[in-house]
N, CA, C and O atoms as a MOPAC input file, in Angstrom:
PM7 MOZYME 1SCF
protein

 N      0.90600 1    -1.19300 1    -0.32500 1
 C     -0.06800 1     0.15300 1    -0.07700 1
 C      0.92900 1     1.24900 1    -0.11800 1
 O      0.78700 1     2.01700 1    -1.06900 1
 N      2.02200 1     1.52500 1     0.79400 1
 C      2.57400 1     2.97700 1     1.10100 1
 C      3.35500 1     3.36000 1    -0.50100 1
 O      3.73400 1     4.45600 1    -0.91400 1
 N      3.41400 1     1.93200 1    -1.20300 1
 C      3.93600 1     2.13600 1    -2.38700 1
 C      3.22600 1     3.39300 1    -3.88900 1
 O      3.69200 1     3.94800 1    -4.88500 1
 N      1.95700 1     3.30000 1    -3.21300 1
 C      1.18500 1     3.83800 1    -4.09300 1
 C      0.97800 1     5.52200 1    -3.09100 1
 O      0.52600 1     6.47900 1    -3.72000 1
 N      1.21200 1     5.64300 1    -2.12500 1
 C      1.46400 1     6.96100 1    -1.04600 1
 C      2.87200 1     7.91100 1    -1.51600 1
 O      3.93200 1     7.44200 1    -1.93000 1
 N      2.68700 1     8.72800 1    -1.40500 1
 C      3.98100 1     9.80100 1    -1.23300 1
 C      4.06200 1    10.10800 1     0.37400 1
 O      4.98000 1    10.86100 1     0.69900 1
 N      3.03200 1     9.51100 1     1.64600 1
 C      3.35200 1     9.70300 1     2.58000 1
 C      4.14400 1     8.23200 1     3.67200 1
 O      4.11300 1     7.01300 1     3.50000 1
 N      4.71000 1     8.99100 1     4.63700 1
 C      5.09300 1     7.92000 1     4.87900 1
 C      5.19300 1     8.28000 1     6.49800 1
 O      5.15200 1     9.45600 1     6.86100 1
 N      5.32600 1     7.20100 1     7.43500 1
 C      4.61300 1     7.14100 1     9.01900 1
 C      5.69700 1     8.15600 1     9.59600 1
 O      6.91900 1     8.03000 1     9.52500 1
 N      5.01400 1     9.13200 1    10.15000 1
 C      3.75700 1     9.01800 1    11.04300 1
 C      2.68000 1     9.53300 1    10.42800 1
 O      1.70700 1     9.58100 1    11.17900 1
 N      2.45300 1    10.01600 1     9.12700 1
 C      1.54400 1    10.60600 1     8.61400 1
 C      0.77000 1     9.82800 1     7.29300 1
 O      0.22400 1    10.29400 1     6.29200 1
 N      0.94400 1     8.68800 1     7.67800 1
 C     -0.19300 1     7.92300 1     6.76700 1
 C     -1.44200 1     7.76700 1     7.33600 1
 O     -1.28600 1     7.39300 1     8.49800 1
 N     -2.60500 1     7.88000 1     7.05200 1
 C     -4.04400 1     7.96900 1     7.32300 1
 C     -5.02700 1     7.36800 1     6.48800 1
 O     -6.14400 1     7.78100 1     6.17600 1
 N     -4.10800 1     5.77300 1     6.01400 1
 C     -5.18600 1     5.25500 1     5.49800 1
 C     -4.52400 1     3.79800 1     5.55600 1
 O     -3.50900 1     3.45300 1     4.95000 1
 N     -5.32300 1     2.99800 1     6.42800 1
 C     -4.71400 1     1.64300 1     6.39300 1
 C     -4.84600 1     0.24600 1     5.42500 1
 O     -4.15600 1    -0.77300 1     5.39400 1
 N     -6.08800 1     0.67900 1     4.62300 1
 C     -5.60800 1    -0.26900 1     3.66300 1
 C     -7.05300 1     0.28000 1     2.55700 1
 O     -7.94200 1     1.08400 1     2.83800 1
 N     -6.80700 1    -0.63100 1     1.06200 1
 C     -7.78900 1    -0.39900 1    -0.11600 1
 C     -8.71900 1    -1.35900 1     0.25100 1
 O     -8.34600 1    -2.47600 1     0.60900 1
 N    -10.24500 1    -0.95200 1     0.18600 1
 C    -10.81800 1    -1.80300 1     0.34700 1
 C    -11.43200 1    -2.20800 1    -1.23700 1
 O    -11.69000 1    -3.37300 1    -1.53900 1
 N    -11.64900 1    -0.84100 1    -2.34700 1
 C    -11.93900 1    -1.07300 1    -3.64900 1
 C    -11.92600 1    -0.32000 1    -4.51200 1
 O    -12.67200 1     0.62700 1    -4.26300 1
 N    -11.33100 1    -0.23000 1    -5.65800 1
 C    -11.31800 1     0.46500 1    -6.64400 1
 C    -12.11700 1    -0.11200 1    -8.05700 1
 O    -12.33600 1    -1.25400 1    -8.46200 1
 N    -12.47300 1     1.38500 1    -8.65700 1
 C    -12.90800 1     0.99100 1   -10.05400 1
 C    -12.70100 1     1.81800 1   -10.98600 1
 O    -13.39600 1     1.96400 1   -11.99100 1
 N    -11.57300 1     2.49300 1   -10.64700 1
 C    -11.08400 1     3.21200 1   -11.84100 1
 C    -11.08800 1     5.01000 1   -11.18200 1
 O    -10.11100 1     5.66200 1   -10.81600 1
 N    -12.52400 1     5.42000 1   -11.21800 1
 C    -13.10700 1     6.55200 1   -10.76100 1
 C    -13.79600 1     6.83900 1    -9.01600 1
 O    -14.05300 1     7.90300 1    -8.45400 1
 N    -13.96800 1     5.05400 1    -8.41100 1
 C    -14.07700 1     5.35000 1    -7.44900 1
 C    -13.46800 1     4.34500 1    -6.21900 1
 O    -13.79400 1     3.15900 1    -6.23100 1
 N    -12.83200 1     4.71600 1    -5.46800 1
 C    -12.20500 1     4.31500 1    -4.29600 1
 C    -12.84800 1     3.97500 1    -3.06200 1
 O    -13.77400 1     4.71000 1    -2.71900 1
 N    -12.54400 1     3.01300 1    -2.32800 1
 C    -12.73000 1     2.87600 1    -0.87100 1
 C    -11.69900 1     2.77100 1    -0.04800 1
 O    -10.61400 1     2.43900 1    -0.52700 1
 N    -11.79900 1     2.98400 1     1.09500 1
 C    -10.63400 1     2.98300 1     1.49600 1
 C    -10.84600 1     3.05800 1     3.43000 1
 O    -11.69000 1     3.84400 1     3.85900 1
 N    -10.14300 1     2.32200 1     4.29300 1
 C    -10.25100 1     2.49100 1     5.29900 1
 C     -9.51500 1     2.54600 1     6.58400 1
 O     -8.68300 1     1.63800 1     6.59900 1
 N     -9.49000 1     3.39100 1     7.87600 1
 C     -8.58600 1     3.70500 1     8.61600 1
 C     -8.79500 1     3.66000 1    10.06100 1
 O     -9.38400 1     4.63900 1    10.51700 1
 N     -8.49800 1     2.87900 1    10.76800 1
 C     -8.77300 1     2.56500 1    12.17200 1
 C     -7.87400 1     3.93900 1    13.06700 1
 O     -6.67800 1     4.09400 1    13.31600 1
 N     -8.95900 1     4.67600 1    13.33300 1
 C     -8.32200 1     6.22000 1    14.08400 1
 C     -7.54000 1     5.64700 1    15.73400 1
 O     -7.94400 1     4.90800 1    16.63300 1
 N     -6.39200 1     6.35600 1    15.53300 1
 C     -5.31600 1     5.63700 1    16.94900 1
 C     -4.89600 1     6.69400 1    17.47900 1
 O     -4.77500 1     7.76600 1    16.88500 1
 N     -4.62700 1     6.47800 1    18.69100 1
 C     -4.07300 1     7.66600 1    19.99900 1
 C     -3.34500 1     8.32600 1    18.96600 1
 O     -3.45200 1     9.50200 1    18.61900 1
 N     -2.46800 1     7.29600 1    18.44000 1
 C     -1.00000 1     7.84900 1    18.04700 1
 C     -1.28600 1     8.83400 1    17.22300 1
 O     -0.96400 1     9.94100 1    17.65500 1
 N     -1.93100 1     8.80500 1    15.86900 1
 C     -2.23800 1     9.55300 1    14.93400 1
 C     -1.92200 1    11.20200 1    15.34600 1
 O     -2.43300 1    11.90000 1    16.22200 1
 N     -1.05300 1    11.45600 1    14.51600 1
 C     -0.40300 1    13.09500 1    14.71000 1
 C     -1.98300 1    13.67000 1    14.62400 1
 O     -2.24100 1    14.62000 1    15.36400 1
 N     -2.75400 1    13.29200 1    14.00400 1
 C     -3.82800 1    14.80100 1    13.79000 1
 C     -5.22400 1    13.83200 1    15.18500 1
 O     -6.44900 1    13.76600 1    15.08700 1
 N     -4.55100 1    13.42200 1    15.99100 1
 C     -5.60300 1    13.12400 1    17.14100 1
 C     -5.26200 1    14.10500 1    18.03400 1
 O     -4.20900 1    14.72300 1    18.18900 1
 N     -6.48200 1    14.16000 1    18.68500 1
 C     -6.61200 1    15.04700 1    19.98700 1
 C     -7.41100 1    14.89600 1    20.78800 1
 O     -8.57900 1    14.67900 1    20.46500 1
 N     -7.02800 1    14.96300 1    22.03400 1
 C     -8.46300 1    14.72100 1    23.05500 1
 C     -9.49200 1    14.03600 1    22.45000 1
 O    -10.55700 1    14.60300 1    22.20600 1
 N     -9.22300 1    12.46800 1    22.08300 1
 C     -9.79300 1    11.39100 1    21.71000 1
 C    -10.43000 1    11.36000 1    20.65000 1
 O    -11.16300 1    10.39300 1    20.44500 1
 N    -10.32000 1    12.47100 1    19.62900 1
 C    -10.85700 1    12.78000 1    18.42700 1
 C     -9.69700 1    12.72300 1    17.48200 1
 O     -8.58400 1    12.69100 1    18.00700 1
 N     -9.78000 1    12.70200 1    16.05200 1
 C     -9.53400 1    12.58000 1    15.08200 1
 C     -9.97300 1    13.94400 1    14.42300 1
 O    -11.12900 1    13.97500 1    14.00100 1
 N     -9.14400 1    15.15500 1    14.26900 1
 C     -9.16900 1    16.28600 1    14.01700 1
 C     -9.58400 1    16.78300 1    12.54200 1
 O     -9.44600 1    15.97900 1    11.62000 1
 N    -10.01100 1    17.88000 1    12.31600 1
 C    -10.73300 1    18.22700 1    11.01400 1
 C     -9.79500 1    18.22300 1     9.81500 1
 O    -10.13600 1    17.97900 1     8.65800 1
 N     -8.52700 1    18.53500 1    10.25200 1
 C     -7.80700 1    18.48400 1     9.29300 1
 C     -7.04700 1    17.13800 1     9.27200 1
 O     -6.12800 1    17.12700 1     8.45200 1
 N     -7.21300 1    16.01500 1     9.97100 1
 C     -6.82600 1    15.16800 1     9.88000 1
 C     -8.04700 1    13.93900 1     8.86300 1
 O     -7.69600 1    12.83500 1     8.44600 1
 N     -9.60600 1    14.62600 1     8.66300 1
 C    -10.27400 1    14.41600 1     8.28500 1
 C     -9.79100 1    14.46200 1     6.64400 1
 O     -9.72900 1    13.57600 1     5.79200 1
 N     -9.49500 1    15.85200 1     6.61700 1
 C     -9.67200 1    16.24900 1     4.96000 1
 C     -8.21400 1    15.22200 1     4.04200 1
 O     -8.05900 1    14.80700 1     2.89400 1
 N     -7.26800 1    15.16500 1     5.53500 1
 C     -5.80700 1    14.58200 1     4.78000 1
 C     -6.01500 1    13.08400 1     4.70800 1
 O     -5.33900 1    12.34100 1     3.99600 1
 N     -6.87600 1    12.74500 1     5.40200 1
 C     -7.35300 1    10.80000 1     4.92700 1
 C     -8.03600 1    11.17700 1     3.92200 1
 O     -8.31300 1    10.16700 1     3.27500 1
 N     -8.53700 1    12.26200 1     3.35200 1
 C     -9.48000 1    12.19600 1     2.20800 1
 C     -8.66300 1    12.19200 1     1.03100 1
 O     -9.00200 1    11.48400 1     0.08200 1
 N     -7.66300 1    12.87100 1     0.97700 1
 C     -6.58300 1    13.52500 1     0.34600 1
 C     -6.01400 1    11.98100 1    -0.08400 1
 O     -5.73100 1    11.77200 1    -1.26400 1
 N     -5.89100 1    11.10700 1     0.74900 1
 C     -4.57300 1    10.29100 1     0.92700 1
 C     -5.31100 1     9.14400 1     0.51900 1
 O     -4.66200 1     8.23000 1     0.00900 1
 N     -7.16400 1     8.94900 1     0.71000 1
 C     -7.89400 1     7.99400 1     0.09300 1
 C     -7.51200 1     8.46800 1    -1.19900 1
 O     -6.65800 1     7.71800 1    -1.67000 1
 N     -7.84800 1     9.55500 1    -2.07300 1
 C     -7.73900 1     9.64300 1    -3.52400 1
 C     -6.28400 1     9.26200 1    -3.70300 1
 O     -6.16900 1     8.50900 1    -4.67000 1
 N     -5.00100 1     9.55400 1    -3.03300 1
 C     -3.81900 1     9.37000 1    -3.67200 1
 C     -3.73600 1     7.48400 1    -3.92500 1
 O     -3.30700 1     6.74300 1    -4.81000 1
 N     -4.20300 1     7.36400 1    -3.00500 1
 C     -3.96100 1     5.52900 1    -2.71900 1
 C     -4.70800 1     5.08300 1    -3.70300 1
 O     -4.10900 1     4.39800 1    -4.53200 1
 N     -6.04800 1     5.29200 1    -3.90100 1
 C     -6.79000 1     4.90600 1    -5.58300 1
 C     -6.14800 1     5.16900 1    -6.47400 1
 O     -5.76300 1     4.25300 1    -7.20000 1
 N     -5.76700 1     6.60100 1    -6.77600 1
 C     -5.00600 1     7.03600 1    -7.77400 1
 C     -3.61300 1     6.03900 1    -8.26200 1
 O     -3.55900 1     5.38200 1    -9.30200 1
 N     -2.80900 1     6.11200 1    -7.47200 1
 C     -1.63900 1     5.24700 1    -7.42400 1
 C     -2.64800 1     3.78600 1    -7.86400 1
 O     -3.10400 1     3.58400 1    -8.99000 1
 N     -2.74400 1     3.31400 1    -7.23100 1
 C     -3.47200 1     1.57800 1    -7.22600 1
 C     -3.86500 1     2.19000 1    -8.99600 1
 O     -3.06900 1     1.81700 1    -9.85900 1
 N     -4.68700 1     2.81100 1    -9.30900 1
 C     -5.13400 1     2.84200 1   -10.67700 1
 C     -4.36800 1     2.97300 1   -11.93400 1
 O     -4.58500 1     2.64500 1   -13.10100 1
 N     -3.30000 1     3.62200 1   -11.25000 1
 C     -2.08200 1     3.77000 1   -12.46700 1
 C     -1.28700 1     3.02300 1   -12.45100 1
 O     -0.52600 1     3.07500 1   -13.41700 1
 N     -1.01900 1     1.98600 1   -11.44200 1
 C     -0.27400 1     1.02900 1   -11.25300 1
 C     -0.78100 1    -0.48800 1   -12.11200 1
 O     -0.00900 1    -1.27000 1   -12.66700 1
 N     -2.24600 1    -0.61100 1   -12.02600 1
 C     -2.93000 1    -1.43900 1   -12.69400 1
 C     -3.03000 1    -1.38600 1   -14.30300 1
 O     -3.23500 1    -2.32000 1   -15.07800 1
 N     -2.77000 1     0.33500 1   -14.65100 1
 C     -2.79300 1     0.70100 1   -16.16200 1
 C     -1.56500 1     0.64100 1   -16.83200 1
 O     -1.30400 1     1.03200 1   -17.97000 1
 N     -0.68200 1    -0.00800 1   -15.81700 1
 C      0.86000 1     0.40900 1   -16.05800 1
 C      1.41700 1     1.33000 1   -16.61900 1
 O      1.97700 1     1.33500 1   -17.71500 1
 N      1.21800 1     2.50900 1   -15.55000 1
 C      1.80800 1     3.74100 1   -15.99800 1
 C      2.71200 1     3.92200 1   -15.00700 1
 O      2.74500 1     4.97700 1   -14.37400 1
 N      3.54400 1     2.90700 1   -14.76700 1
 C      5.12400 1     3.04500 1   -13.55100 1
 C      4.43900 1     3.55900 1   -12.48700 1
 O      3.39900 1     3.10200 1   -12.01100 1
 N      5.19700 1     4.76300 1   -12.03400 1
 C      5.10200 1     5.73900 1   -10.74100 1
 C      4.01800 1     5.99300 1   -10.64500 1
 O      3.48300 1     6.21600 1   -11.73100 1
 N      2.92500 1     6.12900 1    -9.16000 1
 C      1.83600 1     7.04700 1    -8.89800 1
 C      2.10100 1     8.72100 1    -8.85400 1
 O      2.96000 1     9.37800 1    -8.26500 1
 N      1.01500 1     9.10500 1    -9.71100 1
 C      1.83800 1    10.31000 1    -9.55700 1
 C      1.43500 1    11.21500 1    -8.03900 1
 O      0.69400 1    10.85300 1    -7.12500 1
 N      2.02500 1    12.17300 1    -8.14600 1
 C      2.08400 1    12.86600 1    -6.80600 1
 C      0.95700 1    14.00900 1    -7.30900 1
 O      1.10500 1    14.70100 1    -8.31600 1
 N     -0.35600 1    14.07300 1    -6.28200 1
 C     -1.27500 1    15.33200 1    -5.99600 1
 C     -1.36400 1    16.07100 1    -5.12200 1
 O     -1.18500 1    15.56300 1    -4.01500 1
 N     -1.64500 1    17.45200 1    -5.15800 1
 C     -1.62600 1    18.27700 1    -4.31100 1
 C     -3.07700 1    18.97200 1    -4.04700 1
 O     -3.71100 1    19.10300 1    -5.09400 1
 N     -3.73200 1    19.44000 1    -2.89900 1
 C     -5.02400 1    19.56000 1    -2.53600 1
 C     -4.76900 1    20.90400 1    -3.21800 1
 O     -3.75200 1    21.52100 1    -2.90200 1
 N     -5.75300 1    21.49700 1    -4.28600 1
 C     -6.05000 1    22.91300 1    -4.37100 1
 C     -7.23500 1    23.24100 1    -4.20700 1
 O     -7.53600 1    24.34400 1    -4.66400 1
 N     -8.16800 1    22.55300 1    -3.61300 1
 C     -9.02800 1    23.32900 1    -2.87300 1
 C    -10.35200 1    22.53800 1    -2.09900 1
 O    -11.32700 1    22.12200 1    -2.72400 1
 N    -10.19800 1    22.43100 1    -0.76500 1
 C    -11.15800 1    21.54800 1    -0.47500 1
 C    -13.07700 1    22.71600 1     0.34400 1
 O    -13.21800 1    23.49700 1     1.28500 1
 N    -14.03500 1    22.15600 1    -0.69600 1
 C    -15.13900 1    23.04400 1    -0.57800 1
 C    -16.34000 1    22.04400 1    -0.11500 1
 O    -16.27500 1    20.87700 1     0.27100 1
 N    -17.48300 1    22.92900 1    -0.29300 1
 C    -18.89500 1    21.98200 1     0.79200 1
 C    -18.23400 1    21.19500 1     1.79500 1
 O    -18.20300 1    20.00200 1     1.49300 1
 N    -17.64900 1    21.50500 1     2.98600 1
 C    -17.00500 1    20.81300 1     3.71300 1
 C    -18.08300 1    20.83800 1     4.75300 1
 O    -18.45900 1    21.87400 1     5.30000 1
 N    -18.55400 1    19.66100 1     4.99300 1
 C    -19.55300 1    19.19900 1     6.01800 1
 C    -19.05900 1    18.03500 1     7.04500 1
 O    -18.66200 1    16.92200 1     6.70200 1
 N    -19.16900 1    18.53300 1     8.40300 1
 C    -18.28500 1    17.43400 1     9.45400 1
 C    -19.57700 1    17.46900 1    10.58900 1
 O    -19.81300 1    18.38100 1    11.38100 1
 N    -20.26400 1    16.31200 1    10.43300 1
 C    -21.11600 1    16.04600 1    11.27100 1
 C    -20.69500 1    15.66000 1    13.09900 1
 O    -21.40600 1    15.89500 1    14.07600 1
 N    -19.35300 1    15.03100 1    13.07400 1
 C    -19.09900 1    14.93400 1    14.20000 1
 C    -17.81200 1    14.25800 1    14.09100 1
 O    -17.69000 1    13.39700 1    13.22000 1
 N    -16.55500 1    14.61400 1    15.08300 1
 C    -15.15700 1    14.02900 1    14.33500 1
 C    -15.03400 1    12.71600 1    15.25900 1
 O    -15.24400 1    12.62700 1    16.46900 1
 N    -14.62100 1    11.69100 1    14.31600 1
 C    -14.53700 1    10.21900 1    14.59800 1
 C    -13.67500 1    10.44300 1    16.13300 1
 O    -12.97300 1    11.30800 1    16.65600 1
 N    -14.20300 1     9.11300 1    16.45700 1
 C    -13.21600 1     8.97500 1    18.20500 1
 C    -12.18400 1     8.01900 1    17.75200 1
 O    -12.07300 1     7.55100 1    16.61900 1
 N    -11.46900 1     7.79700 1    18.74900 1
 C    -10.24000 1     6.94700 1    18.64000 1
 C    -10.92900 1     5.69400 1    18.26400 1
 O    -12.13600 1     5.77900 1    18.49000 1
 N    -10.64100 1     4.80000 1    17.87100 1
 C    -10.85100 1     3.60700 1    18.15600 1
 C    -12.00000 1     3.02800 1    17.12300 1
 O    -12.30500 1     1.83900 1    17.03200 1
 N    -12.72100 1     4.38700 1    16.17200 1
 C    -13.72300 1     3.98200 1    15.31700 1
 C    -12.71000 1     3.74200 1    13.88700 1
 O    -11.62600 1     4.23500 1    13.57500 1
 N    -13.52700 1     2.84300 1    13.26700 1
 C    -13.42800 1     2.43200 1    11.83800 1
 C    -13.69300 1     3.18400 1    11.20600 1
 O    -14.91000 1     3.36100 1    11.18100 1
 N    -12.79600 1     4.20100 1    10.21300 1
 C    -13.64900 1     4.50800 1     9.10200 1
 C    -13.91200 1     4.07800 1     7.70400 1
 O    -12.97600 1     3.65500 1     7.02500 1
 N    -15.06900 1     4.15200 1     7.24200 1
 C    -14.74700 1     3.93900 1     5.58900 1
 C    -14.97400 1     4.89300 1     4.81200 1
 O    -16.01900 1     5.49600 1     5.05800 1
 N    -14.21700 1     5.35600 1     3.72500 1
 C    -14.11600 1     6.36300 1     2.94200 1
 C    -14.23800 1     6.35300 1     1.35300 1
 O    -13.29300 1     5.86300 1     0.73500 1
 N    -15.07600 1     6.74100 1     0.80500 1
 C    -15.47200 1     6.47100 1    -0.37500 1
 C    -15.03200 1     7.75100 1    -1.30200 1
 O    -15.75300 1     8.73500 1    -1.13200 1
 N    -14.02300 1     7.89800 1    -2.20600 1
 C    -13.97600 1     9.27700 1    -2.99800 1
 C    -13.93500 1     8.74000 1    -3.99200 1
 O    -13.27500 1     7.77200 1    -4.37100 1
 N    -15.36200 1     9.96700 1    -4.93500 1
 C    -15.80600 1     9.63700 1    -6.42900 1
 C    -15.20400 1    10.52100 1    -7.20500 1
 O    -14.98000 1    11.61400 1    -6.68600 1
 N    -14.88500 1    10.36000 1    -8.28200 1
 C    -14.44500 1    11.49400 1    -9.34000 1
 C    -15.53200 1    11.95300 1    -9.83300 1
 O    -16.37800 1    11.22300 1   -10.35000 1
 N    -15.66800 1    13.56500 1    -9.70200 1
 C    -16.64600 1    13.87300 1   -10.10000 1
 C    -16.82000 1    14.68000 1   -11.35800 1
 O    -17.89500 1    14.78700 1   -11.94800 1
 N    -15.29400 1    15.43300 1   -11.85500 1
 C    -14.67700 1    15.64900 1   -13.07200 1
 C    -13.57000 1    15.79100 1   -12.98300 1
 O    -12.94100 1    16.25700 1   -12.03300 1
 N    -13.07400 1    15.27700 1   -14.29300 1
 C    -11.25600 1    15.52200 1   -14.75800 1
 C    -11.28800 1    16.47400 1   -15.83400 1
 O    -12.13800 1    16.54900 1   -16.72100 1
 N    -10.17100 1    17.26500 1   -15.64700 1
 C     -9.59000 1    17.93700 1   -17.13200 1
 C     -8.38900 1    18.32200 1   -16.75800 1
 O     -7.87200 1    18.87100 1   -15.78500 1
 N     -8.01300 1    17.80400 1   -17.99300 1
 C     -6.38300 1    17.97600 1   -17.77000 1
 C     -5.46400 1    17.00600 1   -16.99000 1
 O     -5.09300 1    15.90200 1   -17.38900 1
 N     -5.15300 1    17.60800 1   -15.79200 1
 C     -4.24900 1    17.01400 1   -14.38000 1
 C     -5.39800 1    17.15200 1   -13.47000 1
 O     -5.27700 1    16.44900 1   -12.46600 1
 N     -6.69400 1    17.99100 1   -13.53700 1
 C     -6.85200 1    18.52000 1   -12.22800 1
 C     -8.38100 1    17.47600 1   -11.84800 1
 O     -9.28300 1    17.24500 1   -12.65400 1
 N     -8.32500 1    17.10700 1   -10.77300 1
 C     -9.78500 1    16.26700 1   -10.52700 1
 C    -10.54200 1    16.77300 1    -9.59600 1
 O     -9.91600 1    17.34600 1    -8.70500 1
 N    -12.07800 1    16.75100 1    -9.46300 1
 C    -12.91400 1    17.33700 1    -8.79600 1
 C    -13.56000 1    16.23500 1    -8.04200 1
 O    -14.53800 1    15.67800 1    -8.54100 1
 N    -13.10100 1    15.86900 1    -6.87900 1
 C    -13.58700 1    14.83100 1    -5.76800 1
 C    -14.81400 1    14.76000 1    -5.07900 1
 O    -15.04900 1    15.87700 1    -4.61700 1
 N    -15.66500 1    13.98700 1    -4.81100 1
 C    -16.36700 1    13.92600 1    -3.65800 1
 C    -16.03100 1    13.06500 1    -2.69800 1
 O    -16.00400 1    11.92500 1    -3.16300 1
 N    -15.71500 1    13.11000 1    -1.35700 1
 C    -14.98500 1    12.42800 1    -0.17700 1
 C    -16.50600 1    12.34200 1     0.54600 1
 O    -17.33400 1    13.24200 1     0.69000 1
 N    -16.56500 1    10.95200 1     0.93800 1
 C    -17.31200 1    10.16200 1     1.92500 1
 C    -16.97400 1     9.97100 1     3.05800 1
 O    -15.88100 1     9.40500 1     3.02400 1
 N    -17.34800 1    10.14800 1     4.20600 1
 C    -16.18000 1     9.40800 1     5.20900 1
 C    -17.55700 1     8.43000 1     6.14100 1
 O    -18.59100 1     9.08300 1     6.28700 1
 N    -17.56800 1     7.51900 1     6.51000 1
 C    -18.28300 1     7.07700 1     7.35200 1
 C    -18.06000 1     6.28200 1     8.67300 1
 O    -16.95500 1     5.74100 1     8.65200 1
 N    -18.43800 1     6.15200 1     9.29000 1
 C    -18.12700 1     5.42900 1    10.78000 1
 C    -19.43300 1     4.93700 1    11.21200 1
 O    -20.41800 1     5.67500 1    11.17100 1
 N    -19.48600 1     3.92200 1    11.55800 1
 C    -20.60900 1     3.20800 1    12.16600 1
 C    -21.71000 1     3.03800 1    10.85200 1
 O    -22.90000 1     2.75800 1    10.99300 1
 N    -21.30500 1     3.17700 1    10.09000 1
 C    -22.64000 1     2.94700 1     8.94900 1
 C    -23.23300 1     4.37800 1     8.62300 1
 O    -24.11800 1     4.52200 1     7.78000 1
 N    -22.76200 1     5.28600 1     9.24800 1
 C    -23.15100 1     6.45400 1     9.78600 1
 C    -22.45400 1     7.63300 1     8.67000 1
 O    -21.29000 1     7.68000 1     9.06800 1
 N    -22.54600 1     8.46700 1     7.65100 1
 C    -21.67800 1     9.43300 1     6.94200 1
 C    -21.50800 1    10.83400 1     8.30300 1
 O    -22.41300 1    11.53700 1     8.75200 1
 N    -20.25500 1    10.84200 1     8.60700 1
 C    -20.20600 1    11.87600 1     9.70200 1
 C    -19.23200 1    13.28700 1     9.16900 1
 O    -18.83800 1    14.29100 1     9.76200 1
 N    -19.04700 1    12.66300 1     7.40300 1
 C    -18.08500 1    13.90600 1     6.89900 1
 C    -18.36800 1    13.71100 1     5.25200 1
 O    -18.58400 1    12.67100 1     4.62900 1
 N    -18.31200 1    14.65900 1     4.93000 1
 C    -18.27200 1    15.07400 1     3.31600 1
 C    -17.84900 1    16.54100 1     3.02400 1
 O    -18.04500 1    17.59400 1     3.62900 1
 N    -17.17100 1    16.21100 1     1.82900 1
 C    -16.44200 1    17.33400 1     1.26500 1
 C    -15.82700 1    16.88400 1    -0.23300 1
 O    -15.35300 1    15.82900 1    -0.65600 1
 N    -16.10500 1    18.39300 1    -0.91000 1
 C    -15.64600 1    18.49100 1    -2.18900 1
 C    -13.78300 1    18.47500 1    -2.42300 1
 O    -13.07800 1    18.86000 1    -1.49000 1
 N    -13.36700 1    18.16100 1    -3.28400 1
 C    -11.87600 1    18.24200 1    -3.03200 1
 C    -11.20200 1    18.46500 1    -4.65900 1
 O    -11.53400 1    17.63400 1    -5.50400 1
 N    -10.33500 1    19.50500 1    -5.03100 1
 C     -9.59200 1    19.43100 1    -6.12900 1
 C     -8.06700 1    19.12300 1    -6.31900 1
 O     -7.20300 1    19.92800 1    -5.97200 1
 N     -7.85500 1    18.20400 1    -6.75300 1
 C     -6.60500 1    17.66500 1    -6.63500 1
 C     -5.81500 1    17.88500 1    -8.10100 1
 O     -6.33500 1    17.59100 1    -9.17800 1
 N     -4.41700 1    18.47400 1    -7.94900 1
 C     -3.96400 1    18.82700 1    -9.10500 1
 C     -2.68000 1    17.72300 1    -9.29600 1
 O     -1.66600 1    17.70300 1    -8.59800 1
 N     -2.89900 1    17.09000 1   -10.08400 1
 C     -1.79800 1    16.19400 1   -10.32000 1
 C     -0.41500 1    16.35700 1   -11.22900 1
 O     -0.52000 1    16.47300 1   -12.45000 1
 N      0.74600 1    16.35900 1   -10.65100 1
 C      1.64000 1    16.25800 1   -11.49300 1
 C      2.06000 1    15.24900 1   -12.33500 1
 O      1.88700 1    14.03300 1   -12.24900 1
 N      2.74900 1    16.05100 1   -13.32500 1
 C      2.84100 1    14.85100 1   -14.45900 1
 C      4.52500 1    15.19700 1   -15.02900 1
 O      5.22100 1    16.12700 1   -14.62000 1
 N      4.95100 1    14.07900 1   -16.15900 1
 C      6.23700 1    14.70100 1   -16.14000 1
 C      6.48200 1    15.92300 1   -16.68700 1
 O      7.61400 1    16.33400 1   -16.43300 1
 N      5.88000 1    16.56600 1   -17.28000 1
 C      5.98900 1    18.02800 1   -17.95300 1
 C      5.94600 1    19.05100 1   -16.69200 1
 O      6.13100 1    20.26700 1   -16.74400 1
 N      5.74900 1    18.51400 1   -15.91000 1
 C      5.11100 1    19.27000 1   -14.41300 1
 C      6.66100 1    19.55700 1   -13.90200 1
 O      6.99400 1    20.65100 1   -13.44700 1
 N      7.48800 1    18.52800 1   -14.02400 1
 C      8.91100 1    18.58600 1   -13.47700 1
 C      8.87500 1    17.09300 1   -12.44400 1
 O      9.93100 1    16.56000 1   -12.10400 1
 N      7.60400 1    16.57600 1   -12.05400 1
 C      7.56200 1    15.38500 1   -11.52900 1
 C      8.51200 1    14.05700 1   -11.65100 1
 O      8.22800 1    13.03500 1   -11.02500 1

């Protein structure tokens, strides 16, 4: 899994890729007390956003490898909008997150991230991700 992510511990916020069909990816994360984004028994807002971004990176890297594209592309969060957090996840909770491609234009992806805990949606967001290509210097 780590070969598809540009991140390394302790900044890894995905445990596994559950499903991927090219434009939709589902991941899981067990919220642990030693997570750098955890505070006072919860994963913070920034941790939820980073978890969605890493879910995107993991799914995109997996899809690129499956297509024989070599190294996974590196992406950068360009914007987060329509952020809605119902509640922060607690330490010990298992998150299941689905990231679905909404639009793609050249090296820009617009994604909808939905985070669930115990089958209830606890957060949603739209995220723009800019992918580096060989021409961009990656």
